[in-house]
C-alpha positions in Angstrom: 90.1 76.4 94.9 93.9 76.9 95.0 95.8 77.7 91.9 98.5 75.3 90.8 100.9 78.1 89.7 101.4 81.6 91.0 103.3 84.5 89.5 106.2 85.9 91.4 104.1 89.0 92.3 101.3 86.9 93.7 103.8 84.9 95.9 105.3 88.1 97.1 101.9 89.6 98.1 100.8 86.3 99.8 104.1 86.1 101.7 103.8 89.7 102.8 100.2 89.2 103.9 101.2 86.1 105.8 104.0 87.9 107.6 101.7 90.8 108.4 99.1 88.4 109.8 101.7 86.5 111.8 103.1 89.7 113.3 99.6 91.0 114.1 98.7 87.8 115.8 102.0 87.8 117.8 101.3 91.4 118.9 97.8 90.5 120.1 99.2 87.6 122.1 101.8 89.9 123.6 99.3 92.7 124.4 97.1 90.2 126.3 100.0 89.7 128.7 100.6 93.4 129.4 99.5 94.4 132.9 96.4 96.6 133.1 98.3 99.6 134.5 100.4 99.8 131.3 97.5 99.6 128.8 96.9 103.4 128.8 100.6 103.9 127.9 100.4 101.3 125.2 97.2 102.9 123.8 99.0 106.3 123.6 102.0 104.7 121.8 99.7 103.0 119.2 97.9 106.4 118.7 101.2 108.0 117.9 102.1 105.3 115.4 98.8 105.6 113.7 99.3 109.4 113.3 102.7 108.9 111.7 101.4 106.3 109.3 102.2 107.3 105.7 99.3 105.2 104.3 96.7 107.6 105.8 98.5 110.6 104.2 98.8 108.8 100.8 95.0 108.2 100.7 94.2 111.8 101.8 96.4 113.1 99.0 93.7 112.1 96.5 91.1 114.3 98.3 89.7 116.8 95.9 91.4 115.3 92.9 88.2 115.3 90.9 87.2 118.8 91.9 88.3 120.5 88.6 87.1 117.8 86.2 84.9 118.8 83.3 81.3 117.8 84.1 80.9 115.6 81.0 84.1 113.7 81.8 83.0 113.3 85.4 79.6 111.9 84.1 81.5 109.5 81.8 83.7 108.3 84.7 80.8 107.8 87.2 77.3 107.3 85.8 78.4 105.8 82.5 81.1 103.6 84.0 79.1 100.3 83.5 78.2 101.1 79.9 81.8 102.0 79.1 83.1 98.8 80.6 80.5 96.7 78.7 81.6 98.4 75.4 85.3 97.8 76.1 84.5 94.1 76.6 82.9 93.9 73.2 85.9 95.5 71.5 88.4 93.0 72.9 
């Protein structure tokens, strides 16, 4: 079901996703036209782009972030998560 009204943020995200999808589809169509003898070179270029992607680095920056958490706090954030969410629903 489509919403009748969207926030500005929702429209921005939708527009960005559409643009990304359009670009990806255009790239796929263009790649299909590349001669076989150039595919290895293209694959190497894509590999270089993937390595330089900041998204991967950003995600990896969280690695080990929970390593120094107190065990009780860790327990509350993981195993008691559902209970804590249920309690917060009752309060509001």
